C-alpha positions as CSV (number, residue, x, y, z in Angstrom):
1,M,-173.9,99.4,130.2
2,F,-170.8,98.7,132.2
3,E,-168.0,100.8,130.9
4,A,-166.9,103.8,133.0
5,D,-167.1,107.1,131.8
6,R,-163.5,107.9,131.6
7,G,-163.3,110.5,128.9
8,T,-164.7,113.4,130.8
9,S,-162.9,113.3,134.3
10,G,-159.7,114.0,133.2
11,N,-156.4,112.5,134.9
12,R,-155.9,113.4,138.6
13,W,-152.4,113.6,139.9
14,P,-151.5,113.1,143.9
15,V,-151.6,116.4,145.8
16,V,-149.1,117.4,148.4
17,R,-150.9,119.3,151.3
18,L,-148.4,119.4,154.1
19,R,-149.5,118.6,157.7
20,A,-148.4,120.1,160.7
21,G,-145.0,118.7,161.9
22,S,-144.1,117.3,158.2
23,S,-141.5,117.7,155.4
24,T,-141.0,117.2,151.8
25,E,-138.9,117.8,149.0
26,I,-139.9,118.5,145.8
27,I,-138.5,119.3,142.4
28,C,-140.7,122.1,140.8
29,L,-141.8,121.4,137.1
30,S,-143.6,124.8,136.9
31,R,-142.6,128.1,136.1
32,E,-145.6,129.9,137.5
33,F,-148.3,129.1,140.0
34,F,-151.6,128.2,138.6
35,C,-153.9,130.3,141.0
36,L,-157.7,129.3,141.7
37,T,-160.3,131.5,143.6
38,T,-162.3,129.1,145.8
39,H,-165.0,129.2,148.2
40,W,-165.8,126.2,150.9
41,H,-169.3,124.8,151.9
42,R,-168.6,121.2,153.2
43,C,-166.1,120.6,150.2
44,T,-163.9,123.2,148.2
45,V,-165.7,124.8,145.1
46,P,-163.7,127.3,142.7
47,C,-165.2,130.5,142.2
48,A,-166.9,131.4,139.1
49,G,-165.4,134.9,138.9
50,A,-167.9,137.9,137.8
51,G,-171.1,136.9,138.5
52,C,-170.4,134.2,141.0
53,A,-173.3,133.5,143.1
54,L,-171.2,132.3,146.3
55,C,-169.2,135.1,146.5
56,D,-172.5,137.1,147.8
57,I,-173.0,134.4,150.5
58,L,-169.2,132.8,151.0
59,P,-165.9,134.0,151.7
60,A,-163.4,133.9,148.9
61,R,-159.9,132.1,149.5
62,G,-157.0,131.7,147.0
63,L,-155.2,128.5,146.2
64,F,-152.0,128.4,144.4
65,Y,-150.9,125.0,142.8
66,L,-147.4,123.9,141.2
67,A,-146.8,121.2,139.3
68,A,-143.6,119.5,141.0
69,M,-142.2,115.9,141.3
70,C,-142.4,114.1,144.7
71,M,-141.2,110.5,145.4
72,G,-140.6,109.7,141.5
73,R,-144.2,110.8,140.6
74,V,-145.8,113.8,139.1
75,H,-147.6,115.5,141.7
76,L,-149.4,119.0,142.4
77,V,-148.2,120.9,145.4
78,E,-151.3,123.1,147.0
79,L,-150.4,126.1,148.9
80,G,-152.3,128.9,150.5
81,A,-151.6,132.6,149.6
82,L,-148.7,133.2,152.1
83,S,-146.9,130.0,151.4
84,A,-147.5,130.7,148.0
85,A,-145.8,134.1,148.0
86,N,-143.1,132.9,150.7
87,L,-142.1,130.2,148.1
88,E,-141.8,132.4,145.2
89,Q,-140.1,135.1,147.0
90,H,-137.7,132.9,147.9
91,A,-137.2,131.6,144.4
92,K,-137.0,135.1,143.5
93,L,-134.6,136.5,145.8
94,L,-132.0,133.9,145.5
95,H,-132.4,132.0,142.3
96,S,-133.7,134.3,140.0
97,G,-137.4,133.3,139.7
98,L,-139.4,130.2,140.1
99,R,-138.7,127.8,137.2
100,Q,-138.1,123.9,136.5
101,G,-135.5,122.2,138.1
102,L,-135.3,124.0,141.5
103,V,-135.4,121.5,144.3
104,F,-137.3,122.9,147.3
105,S,-137.4,121.8,150.9
106,L,-141.1,122.3,152.1
107,S,-141.7,122.0,155.8
108,R,-144.4,122.8,158.2
109,R,-144.4,123.5,161.9
110,T,-148.1,124.0,163.1
111,G,-151.2,123.6,161.6
112,K,-152.0,127.2,161.6
113,S,-148.2,128.3,160.3
114,P,-147.8,128.9,156.4
115,V,-145.3,126.3,154.6
116,H,-141.8,127.1,154.9
117,S,-139.6,126.5,151.9
118,E,-136.3,126.8,150.9
119,V,-134.3,126.0,147.7
120,L,-131.9,123.3,148.0
121,R,-130.5,123.0,144.8
122,E,-131.2,122.8,141.0
123,Q,-131.4,119.9,139.0
124,V,-130.5,120.3,134.9
125,G,-132.6,118.5,132.5
126,V,-136.0,118.7,133.8
127,S,-139.0,119.5,131.5
128,V,-141.4,122.1,132.3
129,V,-145.6,121.1,132.7
130,L,-147.3,123.7,130.3
131,P,-150.0,126.1,131.9
132,L,-152.9,124.1,130.1
133,A,-151.7,120.9,131.4
134,L,-151.7,122.3,134.7
135,A,-154.9,124.0,134.3
136,A,-156.2,120.5,133.6
137,R,-155.0,118.4,136.5
138,V,-156.1,121.4,138.9
139,M,-159.7,121.2,137.6
140,A,-159.7,117.4,137.5
141,L,-159.4,117.9,141.4
142,Y,-162.7,119.4,141.3
143,K,-164.6,117.1,138.8
144,Y,-164.7,119.7,135.8
145,P,-164.0,118.5,132.3
146,P,-160.4,118.4,130.2
147,P,-159.4,120.5,127.9
148,N,-160.8,120.1,124.2
149,P,-157.8,118.9,121.9
150,G,-156.4,122.2,120.2
151,E,-158.2,124.2,122.8
152,T,-156.5,127.5,124.1
153,L,-156.1,128.2,127.9
154,E,-158.0,131.3,127.3
155,A,-160.7,129.1,125.9
156,Y,-160.4,126.5,128.3
157,E,-161.1,129.2,131.3
158,V,-164.0,130.5,129.2
159,R,-165.6,127.1,129.2
160,I,-164.9,126.1,132.8
161,Q,-166.3,129.3,133.9
162,T,-169.9,128.9,132.5
163,I,-169.9,125.6,134.0
164,A,-168.8,127.3,137.4
165,L,-171.4,129.8,137.0
166,R,-174.0,127.2,136.6
167,R,-172.6,124.8,139.3
168,N,-172.3,127.4,141.9
169,D,-175.8,129.2,140.9
170,L,-177.3,125.5,142.0
171,L,-175.3,125.7,145.3
172,A,-176.2,128.9,146.3
173,K,-180.0,127.9,146.0
174,Q,-179.3,124.7,148.1
175,I,-177.3,126.8,150.8
176,A,-180.4,129.4,150.9
177,E,-183.1,127.0,151.0
178,P,-184.2,126.3,154.8
179,K,-183.5,123.3,155.8
180,K,-186.9,120.9,156.6
181,Q,-187.0,119.6,159.5
182,P,-189.2,116.2,159.8
183,V,-192.1,116.3,161.9
């Protein structure tokens, strides 16, 4: 009776989100971004894709995640579309693409400006975080279950999409209902 349901929540990694005037240094552990389309209504919720009820009433926004080592611990780096494009372009232009071991300096001048990224050096012997592990950690942020043992990334995506469709249908109904004013 007094046991927590730990098995379905997944394991969350801390998230790096840069505020205005801040900077940090990360070691990239991913070979590519994990891209997620989201909607915002009081909090960020993942878009279910085709058939999403929220797409009709809320704007969509893309978020891009990288696994990275920051302050001696594995973190998720969350970037908007422009910030992610700048980071990827810099890595491709000067360092033959985004890969594990690249050490980035990330900084943000103002709240409205994109995150500025610059590759400082490359660290050897860094292991890569697999796409399925990255997807599981990102989805744990939004309280989605982790992948089942032996499940592929494609099968996990289909399972998560059905859950997201159901959750977004319920949220769309809540948004559409007029709030009742107390008498």
